[in-house]
mmCIF file as Biopython writes it, N, C-alpha, C and O atoms, coordinates in Angstrom:
data_model
#
loop_
_atom_site.group_PDB
_atom_site.id
_atom_site.type_symbol
_atom_site.label_atom_id
_atom_site.label_alt_id
_atom_site.label_comp_id
_atom_site.label_asym_id
_atom_site.label_entity_id
_atom_site.label_seq_id
_atom_site.pdbx_PDB_ins_code
_atom_site.Cartn_x
_atom_site.Cartn_y
_atom_site.Cartn_z
_atom_site.occupancy
_atom_site.B_iso_or_equiv
_atom_site.auth_seq_id
_atom_site.auth_asym_id
_atom_site.pdbx_PDB_model_num
ATOM 1   N N  . UNK A ? 1  ? -11.937 109.376 -71.403 1.0 0.0 1  A 1 
ATOM 2   C CA . UNK A ? 1  ? -11.187 109.580 -70.493 1.0 0.0 1  A 1 
ATOM 3   C C  . UNK A ? 1  ? -9.801  109.175 -71.173 1.0 0.0 1  A 1 
ATOM 4   O O  . UNK A ? 1  ? -9.807  108.420 -72.145 1.0 0.0 1  A 1 
ATOM 5   N N  . UNK A ? 2  ? -8.546  109.713 -70.620 1.0 0.0 2  A 1 
ATOM 6   C CA . UNK A ? 2  ? -7.343  109.450 -71.073 1.0 0.0 2  A 1 
ATOM 7   C C  . UNK A ? 2  ? -6.560  109.193 -69.769 1.0 0.0 2  A 1 
ATOM 8   O O  . UNK A ? 2  ? -6.551  109.991 -68.833 1.0 0.0 2  A 1 
ATOM 9   N N  . UNK A ? 3  ? -5.830  107.883 -69.783 1.0 0.0 3  A 1 
ATOM 10  C CA . UNK A ? 3  ? -4.831  107.876 -68.726 1.0 0.0 3  A 1 
ATOM 11  C C  . UNK A ? 3  ? -3.548  107.402 -69.589 1.0 0.0 3  A 1 
ATOM 12  O O  . UNK A ? 3  ? -3.640  107.072 -70.771 1.0 0.0 3  A 1 
ATOM 13  N N  . UNK A ? 4  ? -2.354  107.408 -68.865 1.0 0.0 4  A 1 
ATOM 14  C CA . UNK A ? 4  ? -1.308  106.730 -69.484 1.0 0.0 4  A 1 
ATOM 15  C C  . UNK A ? 4  ? -0.278  106.187 -68.458 1.0 0.0 4  A 1 
ATOM 16  O O  . UNK A ? 4  ? -0.279  106.585 -67.293 1.0 0.0 4  A 1 
ATOM 17  N N  . UNK A ? 5  ? 0.543   105.328 -68.892 1.0 0.0 5  A 1 
ATOM 18  C CA . UNK A ? 5  ? 1.909   104.814 -67.798 1.0 0.0 5  A 1 
ATOM 19  C C  . UNK A ? 5  ? 2.868   104.825 -69.020 1.0 0.0 5  A 1 
ATOM 20  O O  . UNK A ? 5  ? 2.632   105.348 -70.109 1.0 0.0 5  A 1 
ATOM 21  N N  . UNK A ? 6  ? 3.901   104.210 -68.680 1.0 0.0 6  A 1 
ATOM 22  C CA . UNK A ? 6  ? 5.264   104.525 -69.309 1.0 0.0 6  A 1 
ATOM 23  C C  . UNK A ? 6  ? 5.440   103.825 -70.632 1.0 0.0 6  A 1 
ATOM 24  O O  . UNK A ? 6  ? 6.357   103.979 -71.438 1.0 0.0 6  A 1 
ATOM 25  N N  . UNK A ? 7  ? 4.255   102.923 -70.716 1.0 0.0 7  A 1 
ATOM 26  C CA . UNK A ? 7  ? 4.261   101.901 -71.943 1.0 0.0 7  A 1 
ATOM 27  C C  . UNK A ? 7  ? 2.644   102.136 -72.781 1.0 0.0 7  A 1 
ATOM 28  O O  . UNK A ? 7  ? 2.326   101.816 -73.926 1.0 0.0 7  A 1 
ATOM 29  N N  . UNK A ? 8  ? 2.085   102.602 -72.037 1.0 0.0 8  A 1 
ATOM 30  C CA . UNK A ? 8  ? 1.010   102.690 -72.940 1.0 0.0 8  A 1 
ATOM 31  C C  . UNK A ? 8  ? -0.014  103.881 -72.585 1.0 0.0 8  A 1 
ATOM 32  O O  . UNK A ? 8  ? 0.020   104.291 -71.425 1.0 0.0 8  A 1 
ATOM 33  N N  . UNK A ? 9  ? -1.043  104.550 -73.604 1.0 0.0 9  A 1 
ATOM 34  C CA . UNK A ? 9  ? -2.369  105.338 -73.201 1.0 0.0 9  A 1 
ATOM 35  C C  . UNK A ? 9  ? -3.521  104.662 -73.176 1.0 0.0 9  A 1 
ATOM 36  O O  . UNK A ? 9  ? -3.822  103.891 -74.087 1.0 0.0 9  A 1 
ATOM 37  N N  . UNK A ? 10 ? -4.205  104.855 -72.246 1.0 0.0 10 A 1 
ATOM 38  C CA . UNK A ? 10 ? -5.515  103.960 -71.987 1.0 0.0 10 A 1 
ATOM 39  C C  . UNK A ? 10 ? -6.554  105.253 -72.556 1.0 0.0 10 A 1 
ATOM 40  O O  . UNK A ? 10 ? -6.649  106.326 -71.959 1.0 0.0 10 A 1 
ATOM 41  N N  . UNK A ? 11 ? -7.182  104.969 -73.624 1.0 0.0 11 A 1 
ATOM 42  C CA . UNK A ? 11 ? -8.718  106.113 -73.980 1.0 0.0 11 A 1 
ATOM 43  C C  . UNK A ? 11 ? -9.873  105.141 -73.563 1.0 0.0 11 A 1 
ATOM 44  O O  . UNK A ? 11 ? -9.990  104.020 -74.056 1.0 0.0 11 A 1 
ATOM 45  N N  . UNK A ? 12 ? -10.801 105.705 -72.526 1.0 0.0 12 A 1 
ATOM 46  C CA . UNK A ? 12 ? -11.906 105.019 -72.307 1.0 0.0 12 A 1 
ATOM 47  C C  . UNK A ? 12 ? -13.316 105.941 -72.843 1.0 0.0 12 A 1 
ATOM 48  O O  . UNK A ? 12 ? -13.619 107.064 -72.440 1.0 0.0 12 A 1 
ATOM 49  N N  . UNK A ? 13 ? -13.812 105.388 -73.524 1.0 0.0 13 A 1 
ATOM 50  C CA . UNK A ? 13 ? -14.892 105.673 -73.958 1.0 0.0 13 A 1 
ATOM 51  C C  . UNK A ? 13 ? -16.171 105.360 -73.071 1.0 0.0 13 A 1 
ATOM 52  O O  . UNK A ? 13 ? -16.641 104.225 -73.144 1.0 0.0 13 A 1 
ATOM 53  N N  . UNK A ? 14 ? -16.805 106.366 -72.179 1.0 0.0 14 A 1 
ATOM 54  C CA . UNK A ? 14 ? -17.327 105.879 -71.420 1.0 0.0 14 A 1 
ATOM 55  C C  . UNK A ? 14 ? -19.194 106.614 -71.557 1.0 0.0 14 A 1 
ATOM 56  O O  . UNK A ? 14 ? -19.488 107.314 -72.526 1.0 0.0 14 A 1 
ATOM 57  N N  . UNK A ? 15 ? -20.064 106.342 -70.628 1.0 0.0 15 A 1 
ATOM 58  C CA . UNK A ? 15 ? -21.435 106.781 -70.831 1.0 0.0 15 A 1 
ATOM 59  C C  . UNK A ? 15 ? -21.735 107.500 -69.631 1.0 0.0 15 A 1 
ATOM 60  O O  . UNK A ? 15 ? -21.455 106.893 -68.597 1.0 0.0 15 A 1 
ATOM 61  N N  . UNK A ? 16 ? -22.262 108.700 -69.499 1.0 0.0 16 A 1 
ATOM 62  C CA . UNK A ? 16 ? -22.575 109.541 -68.822 1.0 0.0 16 A 1 
ATOM 63  C C  . UNK A ? 16 ? -23.907 109.580 -68.608 1.0 0.0 16 A 1 
ATOM 64  O O  . UNK A ? 16 ? -24.442 109.920 -69.663 1.0 0.0 16 A 1 
ATOM 65  N N  . UNK A ? 17 ? -24.607 109.420 -67.859 1.0 0.0 17 A 1 
ATOM 66  C CA . UNK A ? 17 ? -26.228 109.475 -67.508 1.0 0.0 17 A 1 
ATOM 67  C C  . UNK A ? 17 ? -26.312 110.593 -66.418 1.0 0.0 17 A 1 
ATOM 68  O O  . UNK A ? 17 ? -25.547 110.676 -65.458 1.0 0.0 17 A 1 
ATOM 69  N N  . UNK A ? 18 ? -27.428 111.511 -66.721 1.0 0.0 18 A 1 
ATOM 70  C CA . UNK A ? 18 ? -27.996 112.551 -66.105 1.0 0.0 18 A 1 
ATOM 71  C C  . UNK A ? 18 ? -28.490 111.830 -64.819 1.0 0.0 18 A 1 
ATOM 72  O O  . UNK A ? 18 ? -29.299 110.909 -64.934 1.0 0.0 18 A 1 
ATOM 73  N N  . UNK A ? 19 ? -28.014 112.231 -63.550 1.0 0.0 19 A 1 
ATOM 74  C CA . UNK A ? 19 ? -28.327 111.798 -62.148 1.0 0.0 19 A 1 
ATOM 75  C C  . UNK A ? 19 ? -27.998 110.447 -61.757 1.0 0.0 19 A 1 
ATOM 76  O O  . UNK A ? 19 ? -28.495 109.857 -60.797 1.0 0.0 19 A 1 
ATOM 77  N N  . UNK A ? 20 ? -27.175 110.012 -62.516 1.0 0.0 20 A 1 
ATOM 78  C CA . UNK A ? 20 ? -26.595 108.620 -62.265 1.0 0.0 20 A 1 
ATOM 79  C C  . UNK A ? 20 ? -24.907 108.869 -61.874 1.0 0.0 20 A 1 
ATOM 80  O O  . UNK A ? 20 ? -24.144 109.081 -62.818 1.0 0.0 20 A 1 
ATOM 81  N N  . UNK A ? 21 ? -24.406 108.840 -60.592 1.0 0.0 21 A 1 
ATOM 82  C CA . UNK A ? 21 ? -23.286 109.050 -60.305 1.0 0.0 21 A 1 
ATOM 83  C C  . UNK A ? 21 ? -21.896 108.284 -60.928 1.0 0.0 21 A 1 
ATOM 84  O O  . UNK A ? 21 ? -20.794 108.754 -61.210 1.0 0.0 21 A 1 
ATOM 85  N N  . UNK A ? 22 ? -22.403 106.971 -61.014 1.0 0.0 22 A 1 
ATOM 86  C CA . UNK A ? 22 ? -21.342 106.073 -61.751 1.0 0.0 22 A 1 
ATOM 87  C C  . UNK A ? 22 ? -21.619 105.882 -62.982 1.0 0.0 22 A 1 
ATOM 88  O O  . UNK A ? 22 ? -22.767 105.814 -63.421 1.0 0.0 22 A 1 
ATOM 89  N N  . UNK A ? 23 ? -20.255 105.745 -63.859 1.0 0.0 23 A 1 
ATOM 90  C CA . UNK A ? 23 ? -20.196 105.716 -65.140 1.0 0.0 23 A 1 
ATOM 91  C C  . UNK A ? 23 ? -19.750 104.343 -65.511 1.0 0.0 23 A 1 
ATOM 92  O O  . UNK A ? 23 ? -19.042 103.672 -64.761 1.0 0.0 23 A 1 
ATOM 93  N N  . UNK A ? 24 ? -20.270 103.831 -66.956 1.0 0.0 24 A 1 
ATOM 94  C CA . UNK A ? 24 ? -19.933 102.733 -66.995 1.0 0.0 24 A 1 
ATOM 95  C C  . UNK A ? 24 ? -18.787 102.925 -68.700 1.0 0.0 24 A 1 
ATOM 96  O O  . UNK A ? 24 ? -19.171 103.717 -69.561 1.0 0.0 24 A 1 
ATOM 97  N N  . UNK A ? 25 ? -17.569 102.162 -68.896 1.0 0.0 25 A 1 
ATOM 98  C CA . UNK A ? 25 ? -16.797 102.110 -69.814 1.0 0.0 25 A 1 
ATOM 99  C C  . UNK A ? 25 ? -17.600 101.188 -71.057 1.0 0.0 25 A 1 
ATOM 100 O O  . UNK A ? 25 ? -17.893 100.019 -70.808 1.0 0.0 25 A 1 
ATOM 101 N N  . UNK A ? 26 ? -17.875 101.690 -72.170 1.0 0.0 26 A 1 
ATOM 102 C CA . UNK A ? 26 ? -18.573 101.560 -73.043 1.0 0.0 26 A 1 
ATOM 103 C C  . UNK A ? 26 ? -17.391 100.791 -74.222 1.0 0.0 26 A 1 
ATOM 104 O O  . UNK A ? 26 ? -17.717 99.790  -74.859 1.0 0.0 26 A 1 
ATOM 105 N N  . UNK A ? 27 ? -16.012 101.447 -74.365 1.0 0.0 27 A 1 
ATOM 106 C CA . UNK A ? 27 ? -14.882 100.794 -75.088 1.0 0.0 27 A 1 
ATOM 107 C C  . UNK A ? 27 ? -13.648 101.454 -74.710 1.0 0.0 27 A 1 
ATOM 108 O O  . UNK A ? 27 ? -13.569 102.630 -74.357 1.0 0.0 27 A 1 
ATOM 109 N N  . UNK A ? 28 ? -12.638 100.586 -74.808 1.0 0.0 28 A 1 
ATOM 110 C CA . UNK A ? 28 ? -11.531 101.053 -74.158 1.0 0.0 28 A 1 
ATOM 111 C C  . UNK A ? 28 ? -10.423 100.306 -75.226 1.0 0.0 28 A 1 
ATOM 112 O O  . UNK A ? 28 ? -10.389 99.157  -75.667 1.0 0.0 28 A 1 
ATOM 113 N N  . UNK A ? 29 ? -9.324  101.767 -75.488 1.0 0.0 29 A 1 
ATOM 114 C CA . UNK A ? 29 ? -8.406  101.484 -76.647 1.0 0.0 29 A 1 
ATOM 115 C C  . UNK A ? 29 ? -7.316  101.697 -75.740 1.0 0.0 29 A 1 
ATOM 116 O O  . UNK A ? 29 ? -7.453  102.485 -74.804 1.0 0.0 29 A 1 
ATOM 117 N N  . UNK A ? 30 ? -6.117  100.995 -75.949 1.0 0.0 30 A 1 
ATOM 118 C CA . UNK A ? 30 ? -4.853  100.750 -75.575 1.0 0.0 30 A 1 
ATOM 119 C C  . UNK A ? 30 ? -3.738  100.848 -76.701 1.0 0.0 30 A 1 
ATOM 120 O O  . UNK A ? 30 ? -3.570  100.111 -77.672 1.0 0.0 30 A 1 
ATOM 121 N N  . UNK A ? 31 ? -3.151  101.766 -76.370 1.0 0.0 31 A 1 
ATOM 122 C CA . UNK A ? 31 ? -2.184  102.044 -77.595 1.0 0.0 31 A 1 
ATOM 123 C C  . UNK A ? 31 ? -0.714  102.747 -77.092 1.0 0.0 31 A 1 
ATOM 124 O O  . UNK A ? 31 ? -0.590  103.626 -76.240 1.0 0.0 31 A 1 
ATOM 125 N N  . UNK A ? 32 ? 0.350   102.092 -77.878 1.0 0.0 32 A 1 
ATOM 126 C CA . UNK A ? 32 ? 1.547   102.727 -77.482 1.0 0.0 32 A 1 
ATOM 127 C C  . UNK A ? 32 ? 1.998   104.290 -77.335 1.0 0.0 32 A 1 
ATOM 128 O O  . UNK A ? 32 ? 1.247   104.928 -78.072 1.0 0.0 32 A 1 
ATOM 129 N N  . UNK A ? 33 ? 2.630   104.894 -76.888 1.0 0.0 33 A 1 
ATOM 130 C CA . UNK A ? 33 ? 3.041   106.202 -77.030 1.0 0.0 33 A 1 
ATOM 131 C C  . UNK A ? 33 ? 3.273   106.607 -78.428 1.0 0.0 33 A 1 
ATOM 132 O O  . UNK A ? 33 ? 3.028   107.736 -78.852 1.0 0.0 33 A 1 
ATOM 133 N N  . UNK A ? 34 ? 3.838   105.472 -79.246 1.0 0.0 34 A 1 
ATOM 134 C CA . UNK A ? 34 ? 4.406   106.021 -80.732 1.0 0.0 34 A 1 
ATOM 135 C C  . UNK A ? 34 ? 3.027   105.998 -81.468 1.0 0.0 34 A 1 
ATOM 136 O O  . UNK A ? 34 ? 2.815   106.829 -82.352 1.0 0.0 34 A 1 
ATOM 137 N N  . UNK A ? 35 ? 2.055   105.043 -81.119 1.0 0.0 35 A 1 
ATOM 138 C CA . UNK A ? 35 ? 0.769   105.152 -81.798 1.0 0.0 35 A 1 
ATOM 139 C C  . UNK A ? 35 ? -0.209  106.535 -81.662 1.0 0.0 35 A 1 
ATOM 140 O O  . UNK A ? 35 ? -0.828  107.143 -82.535 1.0 0.0 35 A 1 
ATOM 141 N N  . UNK A ? 36 ? -0.075  106.808 -80.003 1.0 0.0 36 A 1 
ATOM 142 C CA . UNK A ? 36 ? -0.742  107.782 -79.825 1.0 0.0 36 A 1 
ATOM 143 C C  . UNK A ? 36 ? -0.290  109.425 -80.467 1.0 0.0 36 A 1 
ATOM 144 O O  . UNK A ? 36 ? -0.954  110.449 -80.626 1.0 0.0 36 A 1 
ATOM 145 N N  . UNK A ? 37 ? 1.072   109.105 -80.711 1.0 0.0 37 A 1 
ATOM 146 C CA . UNK A ? 37 ? 1.584   110.454 -81.375 1.0 0.0 37 A 1 
ATOM 147 C C  . UNK A ? 37 ? 1.151   110.424 -82.549 1.0 0.0 37 A 1 
ATOM 148 O O  . UNK A ? 37 ? 0.679   111.510 -82.886 1.0 0.0 37 A 1 
ATOM 149 N N  . UNK A ? 38 ? 1.100   109.486 -83.470 1.0 0.0 38 A 1 
ATOM 150 C CA . UNK A ? 38 ? 0.528   108.959 -84.788 1.0 0.0 38 A 1 
ATOM 151 C C  . UNK A ? 38 ? -0.751  109.626 -85.030 1.0 0.0 38 A 1 
ATOM 152 O O  . UNK A ? 38 ? -0.925  110.579 -85.790 1.0 0.0 38 A 1 
ATOM 153 N N  . UNK A ? 39 ? -1.825  108.904 -84.152 1.0 0.0 39 A 1 
ATOM 154 C CA . UNK A ? 39 ? -3.128  109.486 -83.688 1.0 0.0 39 A 1 
ATOM 155 C C  . UNK A ? 39 ? -3.293  111.001 -83.397 1.0 0.0 39 A 1 
ATOM 156 O O  . UNK A ? 39 ? -4.213  111.635 -83.912 1.0 0.0 39 A 1 
ATOM 157 N N  . UNK A ? 40 ? -2.646  111.410 -82.801 1.0 0.0 40 A 1 
ATOM 158 C CA . UNK A ? 40 ? -2.612  112.861 -82.302 1.0 0.0 40 A 1 
ATOM 159 C C  . UNK A ? 40 ? -2.141  113.781 -83.691 1.0 0.0 40 A 1 
ATOM 160 O O  . UNK A ? 40 ? -2.762  114.805 -83.976 1.0 0.0 40 A 1 
ATOM 161 N N  . UNK A ? 41 ? -1.188  113.389 -84.368 1.0 0.0 41 A 1 
ATOM 162 C CA . UNK A ? 41 ? -0.997  113.760 -85.794 1.0 0.0 41 A 1 
ATOM 163 C C  . UNK A ? 41 ? -2.187  114.084 -86.827 1.0 0.0 41 A 1 
ATOM 164 O O  . UNK A ? 41 ? -2.622  115.152 -87.258 1.0 0.0 41 A 1 
ATOM 165 N N  . UNK A ? 42 ? -2.605  112.506 -87.096 1.0 0.0 42 A 1 
ATOM 166 C CA . UNK A ? 42 ? -3.555  112.179 -87.838 1.0 0.0 42 A 1 
ATOM 167 C C  . UNK A ? 42 ? -4.727  113.290 -87.436 1.0 0.0 42 A 1 
ATOM 168 O O  . UNK A ? 42 ? -5.207  114.023 -88.302 1.0 0.0 42 A 1 
ATOM 169 N N  . UNK A ? 43 ? -5.110  113.345 -86.161 1.0 0.0 43 A 1 
ATOM 170 C CA . UNK A ? 43 ? -6.422  113.987 -85.540 1.0 0.0 43 A 1 
ATOM 171 C C  . UNK A ? 43 ? -6.201  115.527 -86.074 1.0 0.0 43 A 1 
ATOM 172 O O  . UNK A ? 43 ? -7.098  116.198 -86.584 1.0 0.0 43 A 1 
ATOM 173 N N  . UNK A ? 44 ? -4.689  116.021 -85.840 1.0 0.0 44 A 1 
ATOM 174 C CA . UNK A ? 44 ? -4.714  117.216 -85.937 1.0 0.0 44 A 1 
ATOM 175 C C  . UNK A ? 44 ? -4.906  117.635 -87.362 1.0 0.0 44 A 1 
ATOM 176 O O  . UNK A ? 44 ? -5.601  118.637 -87.531 1.0 0.0 44 A 1 
ATOM 177 N N  . UNK A ? 45 ? -4.339  116.958 -88.560 1.0 0.0 45 A 1 
ATOM 178 C CA . UNK A ? 45 ? -4.507  116.826 -90.219 1.0 0.0 45 A 1 
ATOM 179 C C  . UNK A ? 45 ? -5.852  117.409 -90.504 1.0 0.0 45 A 1 
ATOM 180 O O  . UNK A ? 45 ? -6.240  118.466 -91.001 1.0 0.0 45 A 1 
ATOM 181 N N  . UNK A ? 46 ? -6.614  115.995 -89.852 1.0 0.0 46 A 1 
ATOM 182 C CA . UNK A ? 46 ? -7.952  115.908 -90.251 1.0 0.0 46 A 1 
ATOM 183 C C  . UNK A ? 46 ? -9.031  117.205 -89.842 1.0 0.0 46 A 1 
ATOM 184 O O  . UNK A ? 46 ? -10.029 117.520 -90.491 1.0 0.0 46 A 1 
ATOM 185 N N  . UNK A ? 47 ? -8.554  117.831 -88.631 1.0 0.0 47 A 1 
ATOM 186 C CA . UNK A ? 47 ? -9.048  118.969 -88.245 1.0 0.0 47 A 1 
ATOM 187 C C  . UNK A ? 47 ? -8.897  120.442 -89.293 1.0 0.0 47 A 1 
ATOM 188 O O  . UNK A ? 47 ? -9.708  121.251 -89.745 1.0 0.0 47 A 1 
ATOM 189 N N  . UNK A ? 48 ? -7.429  120.267 -89.376 1.0 0.0 48 A 1 
ATOM 190 C CA . UNK A ? 48 ? -7.019  121.235 -90.157 1.0 0.0 48 A 1 
ATOM 191 C C  . UNK A ? 48 ? -7.623  121.240 -91.452 1.0 0.0 48 A 1 
ATOM 192 O O  . UNK A ? 48 ? -8.069  122.362 -91.690 1.0 0.0 48 A 1 
ATOM 193 N N  . UNK A ? 49 ? -7.791  120.533 -92.267 1.0 0.0 49 A 1 
ATOM 194 C CA . UNK A ? 49 ? -8.742  120.084 -93.478 1.0 0.0 49 A 1 
ATOM 195 C C  . UNK A ? 49 ? -9.985  120.337 -93.212 1.0 0.0 49 A 1 
ATOM 196 O O  . UNK A ? 49 ? -10.634 120.960 -94.052 1.0 0.0 49 A 1 
ATOM 197 N N  . UNK A ? 50 ? -10.611 119.909 -91.974 1.0 0.0 50 A 1 
ATOM 198 C CA . UNK A ? 50 ? -11.947 120.427 -91.876 1.0 0.0 50 A 1 
ATOM 199 C C  . UNK A ? 50 ? -12.066 121.969 -91.762 1.0 0.0 50 A 1 
ATOM 200 O O  . UNK A ? 50 ? -12.888 122.635 -92.393 1.0 0.0 50 A 1 
ATOM 201 N N  . UNK A ? 51 ? -11.186 122.447 -90.917 1.0 0.0 51 A 1 
ATOM 202 C CA . UNK A ? 51 ? -11.427 124.191 -90.653 1.0 0.0 51 A 1 
ATOM 203 C C  . UNK A ? 51 ? -10.886 124.827 -91.798 1.0 0.0 51 A 1 
ATOM 204 O O  . UNK A ? 51 ? -10.956 126.049 -91.929 1.0 0.0 51 A 1 
ATOM 205 N N  . UNK A ? 52 ? -10.345 124.080 -92.645 1.0 0.0 52 A 1 
ATOM 206 C CA . UNK A ? 52 ? -9.767  124.835 -94.039 1.0 0.0 52 A 1 
ATOM 207 C C  . UNK A ? 52 ? -11.219 125.228 -94.998 1.0 0.0 52 A 1 
ATOM 208 O O  . UNK A ? 52 ? -11.167 125.961 -95.986 1.0 0.0 52 A 1 
ATOM 209 N N  . UNK A ? 53 ? -12.099 124.782 -94.643 1.0 0.0 53 A 1 
ATOM 210 C CA . UNK A ? 53 ? -13.279 124.356 -95.566 1.0 0.0 53 A 1 
ATOM 211 C C  . UNK A ? 53 ? -14.573 125.039 -95.190 1.0 0.0 53 A 1 
ATOM 212 O O  . UNK A ? 53 ? -15.535 125.250 -95.929 1.0 0.0 53 A 1 
ATOM 213 N N  . UNK A ? 54 ? -14.404 125.409 -93.666 1.0 0.0 54 A 1 
ATOM 214 C CA . UNK A ? 54 ? -15.520 126.079 -93.360 1.0 0.0 54 A 1 
ATOM 215 C C  . UNK A ? 54 ? -15.374 127.550 -92.641 1.0 0.0 54 A 1 
ATOM 216 O O  . UNK A ? 54 ? -14.319 128.113 -92.353 1.0 0.0 54 A 1 
ATOM 217 N N  . UNK A ? 55 ? -16.557 127.966 -92.452 1.0 0.0 55 A 1 
ATOM 218 C CA . UNK A ? 55 ? -16.579 129.592 -91.857 1.0 0.0 55 A 1 
ATOM 219 C C  . UNK A ? 55 ? -15.770 129.721 -90.982 1.0 0.0 55 A 1 
ATOM 220 O O  . UNK A ? 55 ? -15.510 128.736 -90.291 1.0 0.0 55 A 1 
ATOM 221 N N  . UNK A ? 56 ? -15.088 131.035 -90.721 1.0 0.0 56 A 1 
ATOM 222 C CA . UNK A ? 56 ? -14.484 130.917 -89.259 1.0 0.0 56 A 1 
ATOM 223 C C  . UNK A ? 56 ? -15.230 130.967 -88.073 1.0 0.0 56 A 1 
ATOM 224 O O  . UNK A ? 56 ? -14.660 130.795 -86.996 1.0 0.0 56 A 1 
ATOM 225 N N  . UNK A ? 57 ? -16.629 131.216 -88.148 1.0 0.0 57 A 1 
ATOM 226 C CA . UNK A ? 57 ? -17.379 131.260 -87.067 1.0 0.0 57 A 1 
ATOM 227 C C  . UNK A ? 57 ? -17.764 129.633 -86.552 1.0 0.0 57 A 1 
ATOM 228 O O  . UNK A ? 57 ? -18.401 129.337 -85.541 1.0 0.0 57 A 1 
ATOM 229 N N  . UNK A ? 58 ? -17.209 128.746 -87.506 1.0 0.0 58 A 1 
ATOM 230 C CA . UNK A ? 58 ? -17.501 127.367 -86.992 1.0 0.0 58 A 1 
ATOM 231 C C  . UNK A ? 58 ? -16.170 126.335 -86.825 1.0 0.0 58 A 1 
ATOM 232 O O  . UNK A ? 58 ? -16.115 125.106 -86.881 1.0 0.0 58 A 1 
ATOM 233 N N  . UNK A ? 59 ? -15.014 127.459 -86.571 1.0 0.0 59 A 1 
ATOM 234 C CA . UNK A ? 59 ? -13.756 126.749 -85.992 1.0 0.0 59 A 1 
ATOM 235 C C  . UNK A ? 59 ? -13.739 126.109 -84.863 1.0 0.0 59 A 1 
ATOM 236 O O  . UNK A ? 59 ? -14.762 126.173 -84.182 1.0 0.0 59 A 1 
ATOM 237 N N  . UNK A ? 60 ? -12.861 125.514 -84.483 1.0 0.0 60 A 1 
ATOM 238 C CA . UNK A ? 60 ? -13.004 124.806 -83.280 1.0 0.0 60 A 1 
ATOM 239 C C  . UNK A ? 60 ? -11.867 125.657 -82.347 1.0 0.0 60 A 1 
ATOM 240 O O  . UNK A ? 60 ? -11.726 125.400 -81.151 1.0 0.0 60 A 1 
ATOM 241 N N  . UNK A ? 61 ? -11.146 126.607 -82.978 1.0 0.0 61 A 1 
ATOM 242 C CA . UNK A ? 61 ? -10.220 127.278 -81.880 1.0 0.0 61 A 1 
ATOM 243 C C  . UNK A ? 61 ? -10.520 127.751 -80.820 1.0 0.0 61 A 1 
ATOM 244 O O  . UNK A ? 61 ? -9.600  127.895 -80.015 1.0 0.0 61 A 1 
ATOM 245 N N  . UNK A ? 62 ? -11.928 128.176 -80.411 1.0 0.0 62 A 1 
ATOM 246 C CA . UNK A ? 62 ? -12.365 128.545 -78.962 1.0 0.0 62 A 1 
ATOM 247 C C  . UNK A ? 62 ? -12.329 127.523 -78.064 1.0 0.0 62 A 1 
ATOM 248 O O  . UNK A ? 62 ? -12.220 127.843 -76.880 1.0 0.0 62 A 1 
ATOM 249 N N  . UNK A ? 63 ? -12.416 125.999 -78.437 1.0 0.0 63 A 1 
ATOM 250 C CA . UNK A ? 63 ? -12.476 124.995 -77.512 1.0 0.0 63 A 1 
ATOM 251 C C  . UNK A ? 63 ? -11.290 124.554 -77.005 1.0 0.0 63 A 1 
ATOM 252 O O  . UNK A ? 63 ? -11.238 124.028 -75.893 1.0 0.0 63 A 1 
ATOM 253 N N  . UNK A ? 64 ? -10.242 124.724 -77.759 1.0 0.0 64 A 1 
ATOM 254 C CA . UNK A ? 64 ? -8.728  124.879 -77.227 1.0 0.0 64 A 1 
ATOM 255 C C  . UNK A ? 64 ? -8.221  125.748 -76.359 1.0 0.0 64 A 1 
ATOM 256 O O  . UNK A ? 64 ? -7.469  125.491 -75.419 1.0 0.0 64 A 1 
ATOM 257 N N  . UNK A ? 65 ? -8.718  126.968 -76.745 1.0 0.0 65 A 1 
ATOM 258 C CA . UNK A ? 65 ? -7.914  127.808 -76.080 1.0 0.0 65 A 1 
ATOM 259 C C  . UNK A ? 65 ? -8.307  128.245 -74.614 1.0 0.0 65 A 1 
ATOM 260 O O  . UNK A ? 65 ? -7.701  129.140 -74.025 1.0 0.0 65 A 1 
ATOM 261 N N  . UNK A ? 66 ? -9.353  127.559 -74.075 1.0 0.0 66 A 1 
ATOM 262 C CA . UNK A ? 66 ? -9.621  127.410 -72.660 1.0 0.0 66 A 1 
ATOM 263 C C  . UNK A ? 66 ? -8.684  126.525 -71.896 1.0 0.0 66 A 1 
ATOM 264 O O  . UNK A ? 66 ? -8.722  126.402 -70.672 1.0 0.0 66 A 1 
ATOM 265 N N  . UNK A ? 67 ? -7.877  125.942 -72.657 1.0 0.0 67 A 1 
ATOM 266 C CA . UNK A ? 67 ? -7.012  124.922 -71.766 1.0 0.0 67 A 1 
ATOM 267 C C  . UNK A ? 67 ? -5.891  125.416 -71.228 1.0 0.0 67 A 1 
ATOM 268 O O  . UNK A ? 67 ? -5.172  124.698 -70.532 1.0 0.0 67 A 1 
#
């Protein structure tokens, strides 16, 4: 889960259990907007490198096109 304010982005990693309505935060990362942009750029760069080395049917394009 990702939330943001004027000064920070909060990224929560949660555990979802089937049949359990309540979730529990397992880890939380709080970063500045500038660092969030750097993280986004680093993820994009690494995904592009990954996709350059895999077959077209293994690429992640489909998961982003539904948004």
